[in-house]
ROFIKOL-199798 format. One record per residue: residue number from 0; residue in three letters; x, y, z of N, C-alpha, C in turn. Coordinates in Angstrom, 3 decimals, always signed. Layout:
BEGIN
- num  residuo  n_xx  n_yy  n_zz  ca_xx  ca_yy  ca_zz  c_xx  c_yy  c_zz
- NUM  ALA  X  Y  Z  X  Y  Z  X  Y  Z;
...
END
This chain:
BEGIN
- num  residuo  n_xx  n_yy  n_zz  ca_xx  ca_yy  ca_zz  c_xx  c_yy  c_zz
- 0  MET  +0.102  +0.539  -6.792  +0.410  +1.082  -5.357  +0.808  +0.567  -4.476;
- 1  ARG  +1.752  +0.697  -3.127  +2.503  -0.113  -2.275  +1.140  -0.559  -1.477;
- 2  ASP  +1.393  -1.808  -0.636  +0.304  -1.965  +0.738  +0.687  -0.940  +1.839;
- 3  THR  +1.686  -0.171  +2.048  +1.885  +0.783  +2.950  +1.163  +2.042  +2.360;
- 4  THR  +1.355  +2.327  +1.046  +0.629  +3.516  +0.731  -0.906  +3.447  +0.943;
- 5  LEU  -1.178  +2.596  +0.880  -3.118  +2.287  +0.948  -3.199  +2.074  +2.257;
- 6  ASN  -2.270  +1.880  +3.138  -2.156  +1.839  +4.996  -2.412  +2.972  +4.966;
- 7  THR  -1.502  +4.103  +4.733  -1.587  +5.362  +5.257  -2.666  +6.125  +4.905;
- 8  ILE  -3.008  +6.066  +3.656  -4.306  +6.700  +3.257  -5.607  +5.968  +4.341;
- 9  ALA  -5.689  +4.541  +4.008  -6.781  +4.308  +5.340  -6.529  +4.724  +6.481;
- 10  ILE  -5.383  +4.486  +7.025  -5.413  +5.393  +8.436  -5.911  +6.939  +8.445;
- 11  VAL  -5.119  +7.559  +7.418  -5.574  +9.085  +6.828  -7.568  +9.138  +7.425;
- 12  ILE  -7.960  +8.159  +6.368  -9.319  +8.521  +6.199  -9.861  +7.975  +7.420;
- 13  PHE  -9.356  +6.654  +8.123  -10.389  +6.470  +9.095  -9.925  +7.610  +10.753;
- 14  GLY  -9.065  +8.443  +10.433  -8.627  +9.165  +11.632  -9.948  +10.490  +11.362;
- 15  VAL  -10.062  +10.735  +10.185  -10.813  +12.121  +9.966  -12.388  +11.455  +9.885;
- 16  THR  -12.270  +10.314  +9.474  -13.970  +9.821  +9.946  -14.344  +9.948  +11.620;
- 17  MET  -13.230  +8.942  +11.962  -13.666  +9.090  +13.682  -13.956  +10.484  +14.335;
- 18  ALA  -12.797  +11.287  +13.602  -13.099  +12.798  +14.210  -13.856  +13.346  +13.898;
- 19  SER  -14.825  +13.087  +12.520  -16.109  +13.779  +12.200  -17.012  +13.229  +12.965;
- 20  LEU  -17.140  +11.970  +13.458  -18.118  +11.345  +14.222  -18.398  +11.701  +15.335;
- 21  LEU  -16.992  +11.731  +16.076  -16.789  +11.709  +17.587  -16.820  +13.495  +17.675;
- 22  GLY  -16.640  +14.324  +16.869  -15.951  +15.973  +17.163  -17.524  +16.540  +17.629;
- 23  PRO  -18.741  +16.251  +17.387  -19.768  +16.834  +18.215  -19.992  +16.230  +19.823;
- 24  LEU  -19.800  +15.191  +19.819  -19.767  +14.648  +21.336  -18.807  +15.276  +22.446;
- 25  ILE  -17.902  +15.475  +21.578  -16.424  +15.907  +22.432  -16.152  +17.631  +22.511;
- 26  ASN  -17.179  +18.221  +21.703  -17.268  +19.455  +21.430  -15.806  +19.746  +20.403;
- 27  LEU  -15.334  +19.028  +19.700  -14.251  +19.068  +18.858  -14.694  +20.157  +17.529;
- 28  SER  -13.850  +21.299  +17.504  -14.201  +21.880  +16.637  -13.868  +21.184  +14.896;
- 29  PRO  -14.920  +21.468  +13.905  -14.584  +21.034  +12.621  -13.246  +21.635  +12.085;
- 30  ALA  -12.855  +22.732  +12.397  -11.609  +23.430  +12.315  -10.527  +22.168  +12.763;
- 31  VAL  -10.258  +21.907  +13.789  -9.529  +21.054  +14.344  -9.505  +19.821  +13.086;
- 32  VAL  -10.814  +19.187  +13.306  -10.946  +17.871  +12.035  -10.080  +18.384  +10.561;
- 33  ALA  -10.692  +19.563  +10.060  -9.859  +20.079  +8.896  -8.361  +19.926  +8.793;
- 34  VAL  -7.715  +20.692  +9.928  -6.297  +20.860  +10.086  -5.606  +19.603  +10.147;
- 35  PHE  -6.189  +18.432  +10.896  -5.780  +16.966  +11.076  -5.677  +16.067  +9.638;
- 36  ALA  -6.878  +16.285  +9.233  -7.020  +16.013  +7.502  -5.814  +16.632  +6.710;
- 37  ALA  -5.786  +17.700  +6.564  -4.764  +18.658  +5.862  -3.230  +18.209  +6.294;
- 38  GLY  -3.103  +18.118  +7.635  -1.876  +17.278  +8.180  -1.451  +16.130  +7.536;
- 39  GLY  -2.757  +15.244  +8.108  -2.222  +14.169  +7.656  -1.898  +13.497  +6.109;
- 40  LEU  -2.729  +14.354  +4.882  -2.563  +14.082  +3.694  -1.296  +14.827  +3.112;
- 41  GLY  -0.870  +15.720  +4.327  +0.333  +16.775  +3.664  +1.348  +15.646  +3.965;
- 42  VAL  +1.514  +15.230  +4.961  +2.330  +14.181  +5.670  +2.537  +13.019  +4.357;
- 43  PHE  +1.458  +12.599  +3.747  +1.224  +11.381  +3.144  +2.013  +12.079  +1.941;
- 44  ALA  +1.493  +13.096  +1.363  +2.431  +13.666  +0.574  +3.889  +13.592  +0.128;
- 45  VAL  +4.381  +14.412  +1.183  +5.659  +14.484  +1.611  +6.628  +12.916  +1.458;
- 46  ASP  +5.290  +12.081  +2.102  +6.397  +10.739  +2.245  +6.263  +9.726  +0.803;
- 47  GLN  +5.271  +10.171  -0.168  +4.983  +8.964  -1.238  +5.978  +9.852  -2.330;
- 48  LEU  +6.125  +11.703  -1.992  +7.119  +11.857  -2.948  +8.393  +12.183  -2.671;
- 49  GLY  +8.526  +12.510  -1.539  +10.108  +12.603  -1.096  +10.861  +11.461  -0.067;
- 50  LEU  +10.229  +10.394  +0.176  +10.845  +9.140  +0.933  +10.090  +8.267  +0.458;
- 51  SER  +9.724  +7.817  -0.656  +9.776  +6.865  -1.207  +8.392  +6.035  -0.563;
- 52  GLY  +7.783  +6.639  +0.392  +7.052  +6.097  +1.403  +7.558  +5.276  +2.589;
- 53  ARG  +8.275  +5.814  +3.060  +9.326  +5.278  +4.289  +8.596  +5.364  +5.525;
- 54  ILE  +7.997  +6.880  +5.492  +6.657  +7.086  +6.885  +5.829  +5.809  +6.970;
- 55  GLY  +5.138  +5.508  +5.592  +4.003  +4.615  +5.655  +4.847  +3.276  +6.317;
- 56  ASP  +5.963  +3.376  +5.288  +6.423  +1.750  +6.280  +7.156  +1.733  +7.657;
- 57  ILE  +7.375  +2.696  +8.411  +7.802  +2.895  +9.833  +6.422  +2.770  +10.539;
- 58  LEU  +5.748  +3.327  +9.951  +4.266  +3.596  +10.927  +3.676  +2.328  +10.945;
- 59  MET  +3.580  +1.441  +9.487  +3.129  +0.242  +9.842  +3.993  -0.924  +10.469;
- 60  ASP  +5.105  -0.804  +10.011  +5.892  -1.476  +11.108  +5.900  -1.743  +12.247;
- 61  THR  +5.548  -0.071  +12.981  +5.671  -0.036  +14.230  +4.412  -0.712  +15.138;
- 62  VAL  +3.434  -0.201  +14.072  +2.087  -1.678  +14.933  +2.255  -2.876  +14.799;
- 63  ALA  +2.587  -3.263  +13.751  +3.216  -4.628  +13.755  +4.068  -5.371  +14.838;
- 64  TRP  +5.061  -4.346  +15.271  +6.203  -4.791  +15.775  +5.520  -4.905  +17.393;
- 65  ALA  +4.477  -4.734  +17.736  +3.742  -4.258  +19.421  +3.638  -5.568  +19.271;
- 66  SER  +3.381  -6.552  +18.247  +3.107  -8.288  +18.493  +4.283  -9.053  +18.645;
- 67  PRO  +4.425  -9.729  +19.909  +5.664  -10.081  +20.042  +6.081  -11.315  +19.174;
- 68  GLU  +4.825  -11.643  +18.486  +4.566  -13.528  +17.488  +5.534  -12.507  +16.111;
- 69  HIS  +5.307  -11.340  +15.841  +5.863  -10.747  +14.742  +7.172  -10.615  +14.939;
- 70  ARG  +7.267  -9.900  +15.963  +9.246  -9.718  +16.195  +9.680  -11.034  +16.375;
- 71  ASP  +9.123  -11.878  +17.182  +9.958  -13.159  +16.862  +10.163  -13.722  +15.461;
- 72  ARG  +8.966  -13.767  +14.533  +9.233  -13.920  +13.467  +10.387  -13.596  +12.357;
- 73  VAL  +10.384  -11.935  +12.804  +11.388  -11.247  +11.841  +12.530  -11.758  +12.395;
- 74  LEU  +12.942  -11.997  +13.629  +13.990  -12.172  +14.116  +14.524  -13.314  +13.543;
- 75  HIS  +13.881  -14.591  +13.587  +14.200  -16.247  +13.142  +14.304  -15.868  +11.271;
- 76  HIS  +13.318  -15.121  +10.698  +13.502  -15.182  +9.390  +15.155  -14.252  +8.907;
- 77  GLU  +15.319  -13.247  +9.693  +16.576  -12.831  +9.300  +17.510  -13.358  +9.917;
- 78  ALA  +17.681  -13.887  +11.019  +18.874  -15.195  +11.146  +19.138  -15.687  +10.156;
- 79  GLY  +18.041  -16.473  +9.533  +17.991  -17.886  +8.364  +19.164  -16.916  +7.163;
- 80  HIS  +18.854  -15.740  +6.931  +19.460  -15.121  +5.928  +21.035  -14.837  +6.636;
- 81  PHE  +21.038  -14.138  +8.078  +22.385  -14.143  +8.103  +23.322  -15.507  +7.904;
- 82  LEU  +22.711  -16.498  +8.362  +23.395  -17.443  +9.092  +23.795  -18.458  +7.484;
- 83  ALA  +22.631  -18.309  +6.653  +23.245  -18.952  +5.644  +24.241  -18.427  +4.438;
- 84  ALA  +24.202  -16.914  +4.705  +25.183  -16.094  +3.890  +26.468  -16.540  +4.617;
- 85  VAL  +26.738  -16.539  +5.726  +27.870  -16.640  +6.283  +28.551  -17.955  +6.200;
- 86  LEU  +27.413  -18.950  +6.414  +28.010  -20.414  +5.936  +28.478  -20.823  +4.239;
- 87  LEU  +27.586  -19.977  +4.001  +27.918  -20.107  +2.073  +28.817  -19.475  +1.760;
- 88  ASP  +29.922  -18.334  +2.298  +30.970  -17.584  +2.269  +30.251  -16.049  +1.259;
- 89  ILE  +29.380  -15.713  +1.668  +28.700  -14.450  +1.062  +29.035  -13.413  +2.403;
- 90  PRO  +29.737  -12.349  +1.726  +29.801  -11.403  +3.089  +28.125  -10.568  +3.323;
- 91  VAL  +28.253  -10.464  +4.481  +27.348  -9.807  +5.136  +28.062  -8.539  +5.497;
- 92  GLU  +26.905  -7.388  +5.313  +27.365  -6.203  +5.233  +26.897  -5.148  +6.419;
- 93  ALA  +25.791  -5.768  +6.643  +24.644  -5.194  +7.989  +23.447  -6.009  +7.774;
- 94  TYR  +22.662  -5.626  +8.993  +21.526  -6.142  +9.287  +20.652  -5.211  +10.300;
- 95  THR  +19.604  -5.108  +9.780  +18.490  -4.583  +10.665  +17.094  -5.431  +10.813;
- 96  LEU  +16.412  -5.092  +11.917  +15.239  -5.748  +12.034  +13.947  -5.474  +11.766;
- 97  ASN  +14.349  -3.856  +11.636  +12.253  -3.059  +11.719  +13.022  -1.933  +10.416;
- 98  THR  +11.954  -1.229  +9.720  +12.176  +0.063  +9.046  +12.677  +1.354  +9.848;
- 99  TRP  +12.317  +1.062  +10.600  +13.090  +2.337  +11.761  +14.498  +2.160  +11.380;
- 100  GLU  +15.160  +0.920  +12.320  +16.308  +0.843  +12.189  +17.197  +0.905  +10.803;
- 101  ALA  +16.590  +0.648  +9.634  +16.697  +0.358  +8.241  +17.405  +2.556  +8.152;
- 102  TRP  +15.915  +3.088  +8.519  +16.369  +3.985  +8.092  +17.707  +4.979  +8.517;
- 103  LYS  +17.748  +4.670  +10.251  +18.684  +4.980  +10.700  +19.870  +4.865  +10.260;
- 104  GLN  +20.069  +3.705  +9.482  +21.658  +3.172  +8.981  +21.477  +3.590  +7.494;
- 105  GLY  +20.514  +4.440  +7.196  +20.699  +4.779  +5.789  +20.667  +3.383  +4.722;
- 106  ILE  +20.095  +2.029  +5.170  +19.616  +1.140  +4.507  +18.230  +1.095  +3.963;
- 107  PRO  +18.270  +1.186  +2.401  +16.891  +1.298  +1.869  +15.820  +0.211  +2.392;
- 108  GLY  +14.455  +0.381  +1.777  +13.539  -0.865  +2.117  +13.300  -0.640  +3.598;
- 109  GLN  +12.810  -2.288  +4.151  +12.149  -2.392  +4.941  +12.837  -3.125  +5.860;
- 110  GLY  +14.491  -2.882  +5.957  +15.279  -3.685  +7.053  +15.269  -5.160  +6.503;
- 111  GLY  +16.389  -6.071  +7.249  +17.071  -6.960  +6.759  +18.244  -7.365  +6.982;
- 112  VAL  +18.753  -8.404  +6.245  +20.415  -8.612  +6.044  +20.684  -7.987  +4.555;
- 113  VAL  +21.707  -7.311  +4.538  +22.481  -7.082  +3.524  +23.646  -7.947  +3.200;
- 114  PHE  +23.627  -8.251  +2.192  +24.878  -8.973  +1.975  +25.011  -8.981  +0.270;
- 115  GLY  +26.392  -8.743  -0.250  +27.156  -8.602  -1.036  +27.469  -9.628  -2.272;
- 116  PRO  +27.523  -9.159  -3.562  +27.572  -7.526  -3.843  +26.201  -7.087  -4.338;
- 117  SER  +25.737  -5.657  -4.143  +24.762  -4.925  -3.910  +24.114  -4.603  -5.508;
- 118  ASP  +25.249  -4.958  -6.690  +24.726  -4.620  -7.694  +24.231  -5.523  -8.709;
- 119  PRO  +23.035  -5.567  -9.115  +22.746  -6.729  -9.626  +23.504  -7.068  -10.870;
- 120  ALA  +23.783  -6.416  -11.904  +24.594  -6.741  -12.455  +25.980  -7.400  -12.126;
- 121  ALA  +26.277  -7.507  -11.594  +27.523  -8.009  -10.495  +27.199  -9.737  -10.560;
- 122  LEU  +26.013  -9.883  -9.838  +25.630  -11.093  -9.580  +25.426  -12.070  -10.983;
- 123  THR  +25.288  -11.039  -12.307  +25.137  -11.925  -13.463  +26.461  -12.510  -13.757;
- 124  ARG  +27.306  -12.100  -13.330  +28.822  -12.567  -13.509  +29.092  -13.534  -12.948;
- 125  LEU  +28.397  -13.826  -11.826  +28.965  -15.320  -10.599  +28.622  -16.257  -11.370;
- 126  THR  +29.491  -17.528  -11.474  +29.455  -18.499  -11.749  +28.292  -19.140  -10.994;
- 127  PRO  +27.692  -20.480  -11.648  +26.668  -21.222  -11.130  +26.478  -21.839  -9.955;
- 128  GLN  +27.516  -22.216  -9.633  +27.533  -22.647  -7.976  +27.180  -21.280  -7.242;
- 129  THR  +28.168  -20.152  -7.424  +27.351  -18.923  -6.614  +26.140  -18.695  -6.624;
- 130  ILE  +25.660  -18.614  -8.308  +24.445  -18.160  -8.218  +23.602  -18.911  -7.131;
- 131  ASP  +23.579  -20.375  -7.112  +22.967  -21.314  -6.672  +23.355  -20.761  -4.959;
- 132  ARG  +24.186  -20.035  -4.306  +24.546  -20.027  -3.057  +23.366  -19.117  -2.838;
- 133  TYR  +23.497  -17.957  -3.956  +22.836  -16.607  -3.555  +21.256  -16.752  -3.372;
- 134  CYS  +20.968  -17.777  -4.279  +19.585  -18.191  -4.312  +19.256  -18.750  -3.179;
- 135  GLN  +20.187  -19.588  -2.520  +19.775  -20.586  -0.962  +19.544  -19.004  +0.427;
- 136  VAL  +20.705  -17.912  +0.058  +20.430  -17.067  +0.990  +18.978  -16.398  +0.705;
- 137  TRP  +18.696  -15.940  -0.370  +17.604  -15.472  -0.615  +16.183  -16.025  +0.201;
- 138  MET  +16.443  -17.267  +0.120  +14.975  -18.216  +0.799  +15.379  -18.623  +2.129;
- 139  ALA  +16.248  -18.293  +2.920  +16.824  -19.276  +3.729  +15.766  -18.109  +5.023;
- 140  GLY  +15.155  -17.102  +4.737  +14.348  -16.685  +5.597  +13.134  -17.362  +5.584;
- 141  ILE  +12.600  -17.948  +4.659  +11.684  -18.616  +4.443  +11.667  -19.580  +4.696;
- 142  ALA  +12.961  -20.233  +5.019  +13.357  -21.803  +5.511  +13.445  -21.835  +7.091;
- 143  ALA  +13.899  -20.629  +7.364  +14.018  -20.452  +8.802  +12.424  -20.227  +9.576;
- 144  GLU  +11.594  -19.312  +8.816  +10.185  -19.663  +9.586  +9.711  -21.044  +9.305;
- 145  GLN  +9.685  -21.641  +8.507  +9.097  -23.088  +7.890  +9.901  -23.985  +9.310;
- 146  MET  +11.151  -23.707  +9.114  +11.690  -24.595  +10.339  +11.456  -24.342  +11.799;
- 147  ILE  +11.124  -22.985  +11.944  +10.499  -22.930  +13.666  +8.966  -22.737  +13.810;
- 148  TYR  +8.310  -22.030  +12.590  +6.746  -22.228  +13.062  +5.839  -23.079  +11.671;
- 149  GLY  +6.692  -23.966  +11.330  +5.715  -24.983  +10.166  +5.273  -24.447  +9.144;
- 150  ASP  +5.507  -22.843  +8.751  +5.266  -22.042  +7.317  +5.758  -20.855  +7.448;
- 151  ALA  +5.594  -20.069  +6.705  +6.291  -18.493  +6.425  +5.340  -17.565  +6.005;
- 152  GLN  +5.410  -16.406  +7.027  +4.501  -15.488  +6.425  +5.295  -14.507  +6.153;
- 153  GLY  +6.310  -14.159  +5.744  +7.163  -13.209  +5.467  +7.718  -13.681  +4.332;
- 154  GLY  +8.772  -13.064  +3.415  +9.393  -13.711  +2.305  +8.985  -13.334  +0.799;
- 155  GLY  +7.938  -12.076  +1.051  +7.706  -11.531  +0.045  +8.365  -11.179  -0.860;
- 156  ASN  +9.306  -10.280  -0.526  +10.448  -9.529  -1.020  +11.418  -10.392  -1.516;
- 157  ASP  +11.814  -11.220  -0.893  +12.993  -12.432  -0.861  +12.308  -13.007  -2.440;
- 158  THR  +11.346  -13.357  -2.719  +10.943  -14.341  -3.686  +10.912  -13.531  -5.026;
- 159  ALA  +10.499  -12.055  -4.471  +10.626  -11.075  -5.788  +11.933  -10.747  -6.460;
- 160  ALA  +12.942  -10.799  -4.917  +14.369  -10.276  -5.706  +14.721  -11.878  -6.405;
- 161  LEU  +14.307  -12.933  -6.226  +15.101  -13.942  -6.734  +14.518  -13.965  -8.311;
- 162  GLY  +13.181  -13.882  -8.303  +12.778  -13.680  -9.615  +12.878  -12.651  -10.403;
- 163  GLN  +13.397  -11.347  -10.108  +14.078  -10.116  -10.738  +15.524  -10.691  -11.284;
- 164  PHE  +16.344  -11.188  -10.512  +17.666  -11.959  -10.540  +17.585  -12.802  -11.527;
- 165  TRP  +16.651  -13.859  -11.727  +16.402  -15.280  -12.839  +16.014  -14.190  -14.063;
- 166  THR  +15.362  -12.779  -13.848  +15.097  -12.316  -15.477  +16.522  -11.422  -16.066;
- 167  LEU  +17.231  -11.129  -14.981  +18.548  -10.699  -15.218  +19.717  -11.575  -16.141;
- 168  LEU  +18.824  -12.904  -15.618  +20.144  -13.951  -15.866  +19.697  -14.071  -17.323;
- 169  GLY  +18.420  -13.917  -17.630  +17.898  -14.302  -19.013  +17.287  -15.507  -18.891;
- 170  ARG  +16.666  -15.910  -17.693  +16.225  -17.373  -17.824  +14.824  -17.015  -17.627;
- 171  SER  +14.087  -18.325  -18.117  +12.686  -18.324  -18.058  +12.109  -18.335  -16.823;
- 172  PRO  +11.176  -17.045  -17.057  +10.272  -17.167  -15.510  +9.625  -18.288  -15.214;
- 173  ALA  +9.443  -19.073  -15.860  +8.888  -20.403  -15.355  +9.482  -21.315  -14.617;
- 174  GLU  +10.816  -21.130  -14.769  +11.963  -21.599  -14.040  +11.867  -21.302  -12.421;
- 175  VAL  +11.283  -19.813  -12.128  +11.423  -19.296  -10.926  +10.649  -19.977  -9.705;
- 176  PRO  +9.662  -20.297  -10.007  +8.715  -21.491  -8.491  +9.602  -22.454  -8.002;
- 177  LEU  +10.467  -23.169  -9.127  +11.187  -24.604  -9.179  +12.648  -23.934  -8.445;
- 178  LYS  +12.955  -23.126  -9.056  +14.176  -22.706  -8.200  +14.148  -22.406  -6.675;
- 179  GLN  +12.891  -21.617  -6.520  +12.589  -20.722  -5.009  +12.217  -22.384  -4.245;
- 180  ARG  +11.495  -23.671  -4.563  +11.695  -24.433  -4.072  +12.701  -25.391  -3.695;
- 181  TRP  +13.537  -25.338  -4.725  +14.835  -25.795  -4.455  +15.543  -25.463  -3.329;
- 182  ALA  +16.034  -23.916  -3.829  +16.498  -23.146  -2.607  +16.195  -23.257  -1.231;
- 183  THR  +14.934  -23.493  -1.302  +14.128  -23.269  -0.183  +14.557  -24.322  +0.855;
- 184  LEU  +13.892  -25.630  -0.094  +14.490  -26.794  +0.822  +16.336  -26.835  +1.076;
- 185  GLN  +17.085  -26.635  +0.127  +18.754  -26.767  +0.502  +19.165  -25.830  +1.873;
- 186  ALA  +18.214  -24.516  +1.870  +18.573  -23.598  +3.164  +18.371  -24.454  +4.087;
- 187  LYS  +16.971  -24.806  +4.184  +16.252  -25.649  +5.346  +17.305  -26.852  +5.984;
- 188  THR  +17.968  -27.435  +4.998  +18.467  -28.463  +5.218  +19.830  -27.781  +5.864;
- 189  LEU  +20.428  -26.934  +5.588  +21.529  -26.516  +6.056  +21.507  -25.854  +7.176;
- 190  LEU  +20.118  -24.688  +7.639  +19.795  -24.459  +8.565  +19.694  -25.506  +10.102;
- 191  GLU  +19.308  -26.604  +9.562  +18.500  -27.798  +10.610  +20.256  -28.633  +10.831;
- 192  LYS  +20.981  -28.638  +10.106  +22.363  -28.865  +10.282  +23.503  -28.037  +11.258;
- 193  HIS  +23.523  -26.536  +11.301  +23.520  -25.846  +11.912  +22.793  -25.279  +13.079;
- 194  ARG  +21.696  -25.950  +13.477  +20.751  -25.318  +14.364  +21.230  -24.657  +15.682;
- 195  ASP  +22.451  -25.211  +16.180  +23.132  -24.448  +17.518  +23.283  -23.351  +17.263;
- 196  ALA  +23.894  -23.160  +16.000  +24.636  -21.594  +15.612  +23.366  -20.826  +15.124;
- 197  PHE  +22.252  -21.172  +14.674  +20.695  -20.370  +14.533  +20.616  -20.192  +15.732;
- 198  ASP  +20.071  -20.818  +16.691  +19.676  -20.377  +17.815  +20.766  -19.293  +18.682;
- 199  ALA  +21.859  -19.515  +18.273  +22.692  -18.602  +18.989  +22.745  -17.332  +18.108;
- 200  LEU  +22.596  -17.276  +17.259  +22.379  -15.954  +16.305  +21.306  -15.477  +16.588;
- 201  VAL  +20.322  -16.377  +16.554  +18.865  -15.310  +17.110  +19.069  -14.506  +18.376;
- 202  THR  +19.517  -15.062  +19.268  +19.655  -14.331  +20.757  +20.870  -13.335  +20.469;
- 203  ALA  +21.730  -13.309  +19.756  +23.006  -12.170  +19.189  +21.904  -11.185  +18.784;
- 204  MET  +21.395  -11.872  +17.318  +20.865  -10.455  +16.875  +19.884  -9.676  +17.472;
- 205  GLY  +18.872  -10.570  +18.205  +17.938  -10.046  +19.177  +18.616  -8.851  +20.108;
- 206  ASP  +19.883  -9.085  +20.354  +20.523  -7.977  +21.217  +21.285  -7.267  +20.490;
- 207  ARG  +21.236  -7.346  +18.964  +21.814  -6.239  +18.068  +23.058  -6.302  +18.245;
- 208  ALA  +23.749  -7.480  +18.388  +25.090  -7.607  +18.360  +26.054  -7.372  +16.614;
- 209  PRO  +27.201  -6.589  +17.017  +27.556  -6.171  +16.009  +27.963  -7.286  +14.892;
- 210  VAL  +27.508  -6.867  +13.363  +27.893  -8.329  +12.532  +29.295  -8.998  +12.463;
- 211  THR  +30.104  -8.333  +12.909  +31.366  -9.173  +12.984  +31.389  -10.085  +14.370;
- 212  ASP  +30.551  -9.642  +15.348  +30.370  -10.959  +16.399  +29.458  -11.782  +15.946;
- 213  CYS  +28.626  -11.391  +15.235  +27.533  -12.763  +14.276  +28.162  -13.458  +13.952;
- 214  CYS  +29.119  -12.948  +13.024  +29.992  -13.959  +11.964  +30.631  -14.755  +12.719;
- 215  ALA  +31.648  -13.779  +13.946  +32.359  -15.073  +14.654  +31.783  -16.371  +15.128;
- 216  LEU  +30.185  -16.148  +15.895  +29.835  -16.859  +16.404  +29.349  -18.088  +15.221;
- 217  VAL  +29.337  -17.704  +14.179  +28.710  -18.638  +13.257  +30.073  -19.818  +12.636;
- 218  GLU  +30.912  -18.809  +12.778  +32.210  -19.708  +12.085  +32.935  -20.471  +13.383;
- 219  ALA  +32.949  -20.086  +14.760  +33.132  -20.962  +15.947  +32.059  -22.029  +15.720;
- 220  ASN  +30.868  -22.035  +15.442  +29.621  -23.384  +15.521  +30.128  -24.249  +14.252;
- 221  ARG  +30.617  -23.474  +13.254  +31.039  -24.275  +11.808  +32.124  -24.810  +12.128;
- 222  ALA  +33.554  -24.584  +12.606  +34.516  -25.191  +13.050  +34.359  -26.600  +13.954;
- 223  SER  +33.191  -26.191  +15.159  +32.369  -27.425  +15.739  +32.226  -28.825  +15.302;
- 224  VAL  +31.175  -28.285  +14.077  +30.172  -29.087  +13.489  +31.164  -29.617  +12.410;
- 225  ASP  +32.252  -29.270  +11.618  +33.360  -29.845  +10.805  +34.067  -31.081  +11.615;
- 226  ALA  +34.742  -30.267  +13.001  +35.206  -31.352  +13.828  +34.525  -32.763  +14.275;
- 227  ALA  +33.183  -32.459  +14.260  +32.467  -33.537  +14.628  +32.100  -34.529  +13.620;
- 228  ILE  +32.260  -34.243  +12.356  +32.410  -34.962  +11.359  +33.682  -35.962  +10.838;
END
């Protein structure tokens, strides 16, 4: 069961419990508590059966988004993905910073940088060099957090995606941790080399600048870095 599913159940149970305890003190009718419980469980059922848990994701994401540190971490994490993708010539299709933005744009999951190709089977036909590039992009969010904060709190979906991809390639699961460490180190080196572009990209993405503008910003910085070499 997904974490957001468990969190949604916990919220409903907590709400019903508190309403039951406080009801007599504030003259709250038991019927109201029953309606609240039925409504909460009804929303939960619709969310799980028809929306793949998106309401739960949005709810928990909204709570987390109230923290400035969480917002900053997400922004730096996604900027790491975006920067690495552009520098490694992997097309960026879209980006979102939370579940609600992803839902509005019709993007599955909890948000992030969308880079192509999206078909896992197509990825297995890539050259070894291109496969390495994709691995670096997947790990660039973790690398960005490590570069800025000294540790990474996000990235679970990224490591899972790389592991699933490695399985599609028919490679041994035992190789995954080594590949993740290698890709994270390579991505961190890339981000540090283009730190000015990274900082500018964080600002641009925080302002929800269009993908084309963000890409142009990175390319301009890449040209200046190459000219200085």
